[in-house]
Structures are given as structure tokens and as C-alpha cells.
Chimera marker file (.cmm) of the C-alpha trace (Angstrom):
<marker_set name="trace">
<marker id="1" x="0.000" y="0.000" z="0.000" r="1" g="1" b="0" radius="0.5"/>
<marker id="2" x="2.815" y="2.405" z="0.888" r="1" g="1" b="0" radius="0.5"/>
<marker id="3" x="4.606" y="1.795" z="-2.419" r="1" g="1" b="0" radius="0.5"/>
<marker id="4" x="1.465" y="2.231" z="-4.519" r="1" g="1" b="0" radius="0.5"/>
<marker id="5" x="0.459" y="5.379" z="-2.640" r="1" g="1" b="0" radius="0.5"/>
<marker id="6" x="3.932" y="6.921" z="-2.883" r="1" g="1" b="0" radius="0.5"/>
<marker id="7" x="5.017" y="6.056" z="-6.424" r="1" g="1" b="0" radius="0.5"/>
<marker id="8" x="2.727" y="6.224" z="-9.423" r="1" g="1" b="0" radius="0.5"/>
<marker id="9" x="5.158" y="5.265" z="-12.185" r="1" g="1" b="0" radius="0.5"/>
<marker id="10" x="5.845" y="1.518" z="-12.633" r="1" g="1" b="0" radius="0.5"/>
<marker id="11" x="9.630" y="1.898" z="-12.470" r="1" g="1" b="0" radius="0.5"/>
<marker id="12" x="9.397" y="4.060" z="-9.358" r="1" g="1" b="0" radius="0.5"/>
<marker id="13" x="7.170" y="1.490" z="-7.640" r="1" g="1" b="0" radius="0.5"/>
<marker id="14" x="9.797" y="-1.151" z="-8.363" r="1" g="1" b="0" radius="0.5"/>
<marker id="15" x="12.610" y="1.078" z="-7.044" r="1" g="1" b="0" radius="0.5"/>
<marker id="16" x="10.703" y="1.924" z="-3.891" r="1" g="1" b="0" radius="0.5"/>
<marker id="17" x="9.843" y="-1.712" z="-3.168" r="1" g="1" b="0" radius="0.5"/>
<marker id="18" x="13.438" y="-2.811" z="-3.816" r="1" g="1" b="0" radius="0.5"/>
<marker id="19" x="14.721" y="-0.242" z="-1.363" r="1" g="1" b="0" radius="0.5"/>
<marker id="20" x="12.005" y="-0.922" z="1.197" r="1" g="1" b="0" radius="0.5"/>
<marker id="21" x="12.769" y="-4.629" z="1.326" r="1" g="1" b="0" radius="0.5"/>
<marker id="22" x="16.543" y="-4.088" z="1.139" r="1" g="1" b="0" radius="0.5"/>
<marker id="23" x="16.503" y="-1.506" z="3.926" r="1" g="1" b="0" radius="0.5"/>
<marker id="24" x="14.338" y="-3.729" z="6.121" r="1" g="1" b="0" radius="0.5"/>
<marker id="25" x="16.820" y="-6.569" z="5.662" r="1" g="1" b="0" radius="0.5"/>
<marker id="26" x="20.159" y="-4.737" z="5.505" r="1" g="1" b="0" radius="0.5"/>
<marker id="27" x="19.556" y="-1.534" z="7.456" r="1" g="1" b="0" radius="0.5"/>
<marker id="28" x="20.856" y="0.695" z="4.647" r="1" g="1" b="0" radius="0.5"/>
<marker id="29" x="20.047" y="1.635" z="1.068" r="1" g="1" b="0" radius="0.5"/>
<marker id="30" x="22.161" y="-0.421" z="-1.337" r="1" g="1" b="0" radius="0.5"/>
<marker id="31" x="22.686" y="0.801" z="-4.864" r="1" g="1" b="0" radius="0.5"/>
<marker id="32" x="20.009" y="-0.683" z="-7.090" r="1" g="1" b="0" radius="0.5"/>
<marker id="33" x="22.733" y="-2.354" z="-9.163" r="1" g="1" b="0" radius="0.5"/>
<marker id="34" x="23.799" y="-4.314" z="-6.043" r="1" g="1" b="0" radius="0.5"/>
<marker id="35" x="20.365" y="-5.868" z="-5.516" r="1" g="1" b="0" radius="0.5"/>
<marker id="36" x="20.500" y="-9.490" z="-6.731" r="1" g="1" b="0" radius="0.5"/>
<marker id="37" x="18.644" y="-10.214" z="-9.975" r="1" g="1" b="0" radius="0.5"/>
<marker id="38" x="16.531" y="-12.870" z="-8.230" r="1" g="1" b="0" radius="0.5"/>
<marker id="39" x="15.239" y="-10.260" z="-5.764" r="1" g="1" b="0" radius="0.5"/>
<marker id="40" x="14.478" y="-7.828" z="-8.578" r="1" g="1" b="0" radius="0.5"/>
<marker id="41" x="12.641" y="-10.587" z="-10.467" r="1" g="1" b="0" radius="0.5"/>
<marker id="42" x="10.606" y="-11.595" z="-7.418" r="1" g="1" b="0" radius="0.5"/>
<marker id="43" x="9.582" y="-8.059" z="-6.431" r="1" g="1" b="0" radius="0.5"/>
<marker id="44" x="8.814" y="-7.103" z="-10.032" r="1" g="1" b="0" radius="0.5"/>
<marker id="45" x="6.532" y="-10.144" z="-10.265" r="1" g="1" b="0" radius="0.5"/>
<marker id="46" x="4.846" y="-9.265" z="-6.957" r="1" g="1" b="0" radius="0.5"/>
<marker id="47" x="3.976" y="-5.866" z="-8.436" r="1" g="1" b="0" radius="0.5"/>
<marker id="48" x="2.862" y="-7.613" z="-11.672" r="1" g="1" b="0" radius="0.5"/>
<marker id="49" x="5.209" y="-5.459" z="-13.724" r="1" g="1" b="0" radius="0.5"/>
<marker id="50" x="6.629" y="-6.556" z="-17.086" r="1" g="1" b="0" radius="0.5"/>
<marker id="51" x="10.276" y="-7.605" z="-17.392" r="1" g="1" b="0" radius="0.5"/>
<marker id="52" x="10.933" y="-4.425" z="-19.350" r="1" g="1" b="0" radius="0.5"/>
<marker id="53" x="10.704" y="-2.416" z="-16.091" r="1" g="1" b="0" radius="0.5"/>
<marker id="54" x="14.284" y="-2.282" z="-14.858" r="1" g="1" b="0" radius="0.5"/>
<marker id="55" x="15.816" y="-0.705" z="-11.728" r="1" g="1" b="0" radius="0.5"/>
<marker id="56" x="17.577" y="2.615" z="-12.174" r="1" g="1" b="0" radius="0.5"/>
<marker id="57" x="16.869" y="6.301" z="-11.744" r="1" g="1" b="0" radius="0.5"/>
<marker id="58" x="16.950" y="8.789" z="-14.599" r="1" g="1" b="0" radius="0.5"/>
<marker id="59" x="16.634" y="11.663" z="-12.107" r="1" g="1" b="0" radius="0.5"/>
<marker id="60" x="18.776" y="11.648" z="-8.931" r="1" g="1" b="0" radius="0.5"/>
<marker id="61" x="16.240" y="13.993" z="-7.322" r="1" g="1" b="0" radius="0.5"/>
<marker id="62" x="13.653" y="11.170" z="-7.289" r="1" g="1" b="0" radius="0.5"/>
<marker id="63" x="16.166" y="8.837" z="-5.637" r="1" g="1" b="0" radius="0.5"/>
<marker id="64" x="16.533" y="11.341" z="-2.787" r="1" g="1" b="0" radius="0.5"/>
<marker id="65" x="12.750" y="11.740" z="-2.464" r="1" g="1" b="0" radius="0.5"/>
<marker id="66" x="12.256" y="7.993" z="-2.264" r="1" g="1" b="0" radius="0.5"/>
<marker id="67" x="14.889" y="7.671" z="0.453" r="1" g="1" b="0" radius="0.5"/>
<marker id="68" x="13.197" y="10.467" z="2.415" r="1" g="1" b="0" radius="0.5"/>
<marker id="69" x="9.780" y="8.804" z="2.034" r="1" g="1" b="0" radius="0.5"/>
<marker id="70" x="11.130" y="5.432" z="3.176" r="1" g="1" b="0" radius="0.5"/>
<marker id="71" x="12.856" y="6.917" z="6.220" r="1" g="1" b="0" radius="0.5"/>
<marker id="72" x="9.611" y="8.618" z="7.210" r="1" g="1" b="0" radius="0.5"/>
<marker id="73" x="7.593" y="5.439" z="6.620" r="1" g="1" b="0" radius="0.5"/>
<marker id="74" x="10.023" y="3.286" z="8.621" r="1" g="1" b="0" radius="0.5"/>
<marker id="75" x="10.525" y="6.029" z="11.227" r="1" g="1" b="0" radius="0.5"/>
<marker id="76" x="14.324" y="6.034" z="10.950" r="1" g="1" b="0" radius="0.5"/>
<marker id="77" x="16.755" y="8.932" z="10.821" r="1" g="1" b="0" radius="0.5"/>
<marker id="78" x="19.845" y="9.161" z="8.628" r="1" g="1" b="0" radius="0.5"/>
<marker id="79" x="23.105" y="8.528" z="10.463" r="1" g="1" b="0" radius="0.5"/>
<marker id="80" x="24.594" y="12.023" z="10.519" r="1" g="1" b="0" radius="0.5"/>
<marker id="81" x="27.045" y="13.739" z="12.872" r="1" g="1" b="0" radius="0.5"/>
<marker id="82" x="24.317" y="14.277" z="15.484" r="1" g="1" b="0" radius="0.5"/>
<marker id="83" x="23.506" y="10.573" z="15.520" r="1" g="1" b="0" radius="0.5"/>
<marker id="84" x="27.176" y="9.538" z="15.606" r="1" g="1" b="0" radius="0.5"/>
<marker id="85" x="28.175" y="11.756" z="18.536" r="1" g="1" b="0" radius="0.5"/>
<marker id="86" x="26.812" y="9.565" z="21.384" r="1" g="1" b="0" radius="0.5"/>
<marker id="87" x="28.543" y="6.535" z="19.871" r="1" g="1" b="0" radius="0.5"/>
<marker id="88" x="31.862" y="8.362" z="19.498" r="1" g="1" b="0" radius="0.5"/>
<marker id="89" x="31.611" y="9.667" z="23.072" r="1" g="1" b="0" radius="0.5"/>
<marker id="90" x="30.980" y="6.171" z="24.429" r="1" g="1" b="0" radius="0.5"/>
<marker id="91" x="33.797" y="4.612" z="22.441" r="1" g="1" b="0" radius="0.5"/>
<marker id="92" x="36.295" y="7.246" z="23.572" r="1" g="1" b="0" radius="0.5"/>
<marker id="93" x="35.539" y="6.921" z="27.288" r="1" g="1" b="0" radius="0.5"/>
<marker id="94" x="38.674" y="6.214" z="29.335" r="1" g="1" b="0" radius="0.5"/>
<marker id="95" x="38.993" y="2.819" z="30.944" r="1" g="1" b="0" radius="0.5"/>
<marker id="96" x="37.513" y="0.844" z="28.096" r="1" g="1" b="0" radius="0.5"/>
<marker id="97" x="38.966" y="-2.644" z="27.831" r="1" g="1" b="0" radius="0.5"/>
<marker id="98" x="39.420" y="-2.262" z="24.078" r="1" g="1" b="0" radius="0.5"/>
<marker id="99" x="40.363" y="1.294" z="23.121" r="1" g="1" b="0" radius="0.5"/>
<marker id="100" x="39.436" y="2.411" z="19.617" r="1" g="1" b="0" radius="0.5"/>
<marker id="101" x="41.557" y="4.819" z="17.602" r="1" g="1" b="0" radius="0.5"/>
<marker id="102" x="39.817" y="8.076" z="16.631" r="1" g="1" b="0" radius="0.5"/>
<link id1="1" id2="2" r="1" g="1" b="0" radius="0.2"/>
<link id1="2" id2="3" r="1" g="1" b="0" radius="0.2"/>
<link id1="3" id2="4" r="1" g="1" b="0" radius="0.2"/>
<link id1="4" id2="5" r="1" g="1" b="0" radius="0.2"/>
<link id1="5" id2="6" r="1" g="1" b="0" radius="0.2"/>
<link id1="6" id2="7" r="1" g="1" b="0" radius="0.2"/>
<link id1="7" id2="8" r="1" g="1" b="0" radius="0.2"/>
<link id1="8" id2="9" r="1" g="1" b="0" radius="0.2"/>
<link id1="9" id2="10" r="1" g="1" b="0" radius="0.2"/>
<link id1="10" id2="11" r="1" g="1" b="0" radius="0.2"/>
<link id1="11" id2="12" r="1" g="1" b="0" radius="0.2"/>
<link id1="12" id2="13" r="1" g="1" b="0" radius="0.2"/>
<link id1="13" id2="14" r="1" g="1" b="0" radius="0.2"/>
<link id1="14" id2="15" r="1" g="1" b="0" radius="0.2"/>
<link id1="15" id2="16" r="1" g="1" b="0" radius="0.2"/>
<link id1="16" id2="17" r="1" g="1" b="0" radius="0.2"/>
<link id1="17" id2="18" r="1" g="1" b="0" radius="0.2"/>
<link id1="18" id2="19" r="1" g="1" b="0" radius="0.2"/>
<link id1="19" id2="20" r="1" g="1" b="0" radius="0.2"/>
<link id1="20" id2="21" r="1" g="1" b="0" radius="0.2"/>
<link id1="21" id2="22" r="1" g="1" b="0" radius="0.2"/>
<link id1="22" id2="23" r="1" g="1" b="0" radius="0.2"/>
<link id1="23" id2="24" r="1" g="1" b="0" radius="0.2"/>
<link id1="24" id2="25" r="1" g="1" b="0" radius="0.2"/>
<link id1="25" id2="26" r="1" g="1" b="0" radius="0.2"/>
<link id1="26" id2="27" r="1" g="1" b="0" radius="0.2"/>
<link id1="27" id2="28" r="1" g="1" b="0" radius="0.2"/>
<link id1="28" id2="29" r="1" g="1" b="0" radius="0.2"/>
<link id1="29" id2="30" r="1" g="1" b="0" radius="0.2"/>
<link id1="30" id2="31" r="1" g="1" b="0" radius="0.2"/>
<link id1="31" id2="32" r="1" g="1" b="0" radius="0.2"/>
<link id1="32" id2="33" r="1" g="1" b="0" radius="0.2"/>
<link id1="33" id2="34" r="1" g="1" b="0" radius="0.2"/>
<link id1="34" id2="35" r="1" g="1" b="0" radius="0.2"/>
<link id1="35" id2="36" r="1" g="1" b="0" radius="0.2"/>
<link id1="36" id2="37" r="1" g="1" b="0" radius="0.2"/>
<link id1="37" id2="38" r="1" g="1" b="0" radius="0.2"/>
<link id1="38" id2="39" r="1" g="1" b="0" radius="0.2"/>
<link id1="39" id2="40" r="1" g="1" b="0" radius="0.2"/>
<link id1="40" id2="41" r="1" g="1" b="0" radius="0.2"/>
<link id1="41" id2="42" r="1" g="1" b="0" radius="0.2"/>
<link id1="42" id2="43" r="1" g="1" b="0" radius="0.2"/>
<link id1="43" id2="44" r="1" g="1" b="0" radius="0.2"/>
<link id1="44" id2="45" r="1" g="1" b="0" radius="0.2"/>
<link id1="45" id2="46" r="1" g="1" b="0" radius="0.2"/>
<link id1="46" id2="47" r="1" g="1" b="0" radius="0.2"/>
<link id1="47" id2="48" r="1" g="1" b="0" radius="0.2"/>
<link id1="48" id2="49" r="1" g="1" b="0" radius="0.2"/>
<link id1="49" id2="50" r="1" g="1" b="0" radius="0.2"/>
<link id1="50" id2="51" r="1" g="1" b="0" radius="0.2"/>
<link id1="51" id2="52" r="1" g="1" b="0" radius="0.2"/>
<link id1="52" id2="53" r="1" g="1" b="0" radius="0.2"/>
<link id1="53" id2="54" r="1" g="1" b="0" radius="0.2"/>
<link id1="54" id2="55" r="1" g="1" b="0" radius="0.2"/>
<link id1="55" id2="56" r="1" g="1" b="0" radius="0.2"/>
<link id1="56" id2="57" r="1" g="1" b="0" radius="0.2"/>
<link id1="57" id2="58" r="1" g="1" b="0" radius="0.2"/>
<link id1="58" id2="59" r="1" g="1" b="0" radius="0.2"/>
<link id1="59" id2="60" r="1" g="1" b="0" radius="0.2"/>
<link id1="60" id2="61" r="1" g="1" b="0" radius="0.2"/>
<link id1="61" id2="62" r="1" g="1" b="0" radius="0.2"/>
<link id1="62" id2="63" r="1" g="1" b="0" radius="0.2"/>
<link id1="63" id2="64" r="1" g="1" b="0" radius="0.2"/>
<link id1="64" id2="65" r="1" g="1" b="0" radius="0.2"/>
<link id1="65" id2="66" r="1" g="1" b="0" radius="0.2"/>
<link id1="66" id2="67" r="1" g="1" b="0" radius="0.2"/>
<link id1="67" id2="68" r="1" g="1" b="0" radius="0.2"/>
<link id1="68" id2="69" r="1" g="1" b="0" radius="0.2"/>
<link id1="69" id2="70" r="1" g="1" b="0" radius="0.2"/>
<link id1="70" id2="71" r="1" g="1" b="0" radius="0.2"/>
<link id1="71" id2="72" r="1" g="1" b="0" radius="0.2"/>
<link id1="72" id2="73" r="1" g="1" b="0" radius="0.2"/>
<link id1="73" id2="74" r="1" g="1" b="0" radius="0.2"/>
<link id1="74" id2="75" r="1" g="1" b="0" radius="0.2"/>
<link id1="75" id2="76" r="1" g="1" b="0" radius="0.2"/>
<link id1="76" id2="77" r="1" g="1" b="0" radius="0.2"/>
<link id1="77" id2="78" r="1" g="1" b="0" radius="0.2"/>
<link id1="78" id2="79" r="1" g="1" b="0" radius="0.2"/>
<link id1="79" id2="80" r="1" g="1" b="0" radius="0.2"/>
<link id1="80" id2="81" r="1" g="1" b="0" radius="0.2"/>
<link id1="81" id2="82" r="1" g="1" b="0" radius="0.2"/>
<link id1="82" id2="83" r="1" g="1" b="0" radius="0.2"/>
<link id1="83" id2="84" r="1" g="1" b="0" radius="0.2"/>
<link id1="84" id2="85" r="1" g="1" b="0" radius="0.2"/>
<link id1="85" id2="86" r="1" g="1" b="0" radius="0.2"/>
<link id1="86" id2="87" r="1" g="1" b="0" radius="0.2"/>
<link id1="87" id2="88" r="1" g="1" b="0" radius="0.2"/>
<link id1="88" id2="89" r="1" g="1" b="0" radius="0.2"/>
<link id1="89" id2="90" r="1" g="1" b="0" radius="0.2"/>
<link id1="90" id2="91" r="1" g="1" b="0" radius="0.2"/>
<link id1="91" id2="92" r="1" g="1" b="0" radius="0.2"/>
<link id1="92" id2="93" r="1" g="1" b="0" radius="0.2"/>
<link id1="93" id2="94" r="1" g="1" b="0" radius="0.2"/>
<link id1="94" id2="95" r="1" g="1" b="0" radius="0.2"/>
<link id1="95" id2="96" r="1" g="1" b="0" radius="0.2"/>
<link id1="96" id2="97" r="1" g="1" b="0" radius="0.2"/>
<link id1="97" id2="98" r="1" g="1" b="0" radius="0.2"/>
<link id1="98" id2="99" r="1" g="1" b="0" radius="0.2"/>
<link id1="99" id2="100" r="1" g="1" b="0" radius="0.2"/>
<link id1="100" id2="101" r="1" g="1" b="0" radius="0.2"/>
<link id1="101" id2="102" r="1" g="1" b="0" radius="0.2"/>
</marker_set>
């Protein structure tokens, strides 16, 4: 439902579903070229799209919009400097058994 409501073009529905399922499994957005052909085939079939619909963005702006929409849908934030700071602070605390280089 999310994919169909968000993307109206067949190729964009495929892209969005590929990223949704990949992000749910991997925790990040892989490049569409890195998604295995079997996964592309399966998700394309689940959307009942013809084999002529291939992954790939003609406009990078749409790629960014889809990532934004997926983050909002999954309620996740991008890992930026604000998100990294608590991790860096914890890792750099003195007395750690296994110090990590900065």
C-alpha cells in the first residue's frame, strides 16, 4: 500500500519496493545495481510489472525523495554527525577494555 500510494510510475514502484525490502533486511540503502537479480525478479513479479521495467533512476532527485519517504515510513533517521556523537563519546571513554583509535 505504501509503495502504490507513494510512487505512481511503474519503475518508481519497483525502485521503492526494492529499497524498502533491502533496507528492512540490511539496514541501509544499497545501490540498485547491487540488488541481486533474483530479488528484482521476485519483487517485479509481486507488483505484476513486465520484465521491461528495470531498476535505475533517470533523475537523482527522485532517488533522494524515495529515500526520504522510506525513512519517514520506517521512522528512521539518517546517520549524521548528530547521531554519531553519542557513539563516538561512548567509544572514547577512558577505561575501556578495548580502546578504539579516533
